[in-house]
C-alpha positions in Angstrom: 103.5 95.1 104.4 100.6 92.1 104.5 98.0 91.9 107.3 95.5 89.4 108.4 93.4 91.0 110.8 91.1 88.0 111.7 92.5 84.6 111.9 91.7 81.6 114.2 95.1 79.9 114.5 93.5 77.5 117.2 91.1 76.1 114.6 93.8 74.8 111.9 94.5 71.3 111.9 98.4 72.1 112.1 98.5 75.6 113.5 102.4 75.4 114.0 102.8 75.2 110.1 100.4 77.9 109.7 102.4 80.0 112.0 105.8 79.1 110.3 104.1 80.0 106.7 103.2 83.4 108.1 106.5 84.1 109.7 108.2 83.0 106.4 106.1 85.4 104.2 106.6 88.2 106.7 102.8 88.7 107.5 101.2 90.4 110.4 98.6 88.4 111.7 95.8 88.9 114.6 94.7 85.8 116.0 91.5 86.0 117.3 90.0 83.9 120.2 86.7 83.8 121.9 87.5 82.0 125.1 90.0 82.6 128.0 91.3 78.9 127.3 91.6 79.3 123.5 93.5 82.7 124.3 96.0 81.1 126.6 96.7 78.1 124.1 97.0 80.5 121.0 99.1 82.7 123.0 101.6 79.9 123.7 101.7 79.0 120.0 102.8 82.3 119.0 105.0 83.1 122.0 108.3 83.6 119.8 106.5 85.5 116.8 107.0 89.2 116.5 104.5 89.6 113.9 101.5 87.5 115.4 99.5 88.8 118.2 96.6 87.0 119.9 93.3 88.9 120.9 90.4 87.8 123.1 86.8 88.8 122.4 83.1 87.8 122.2 81.5 86.6 119.0 78.7 88.8 118.5 76.3 85.9 118.0 77.4 84.3 121.1 77.7 87.2 123.4 74.6 86.8 125.1 75.6 83.3 126.3 78.7 85.1 128.1 76.6 87.5 130.1 76.9 86.8 133.9 
């Protein structure tokens, strides 16, 4: 079993190809996002993938900008 625990699928030029390659190789991937819109978009990209999940979090260097 192979895991990638920190991948920004939304930043790749061709994320659908990356998703295809990961699925073909049987990789488990955690696709990390830092904004709600990126989360929604990435989640849509991986909607049919059982081994790729999307997470939303705050980047430690930018967290202070998100405080309300």
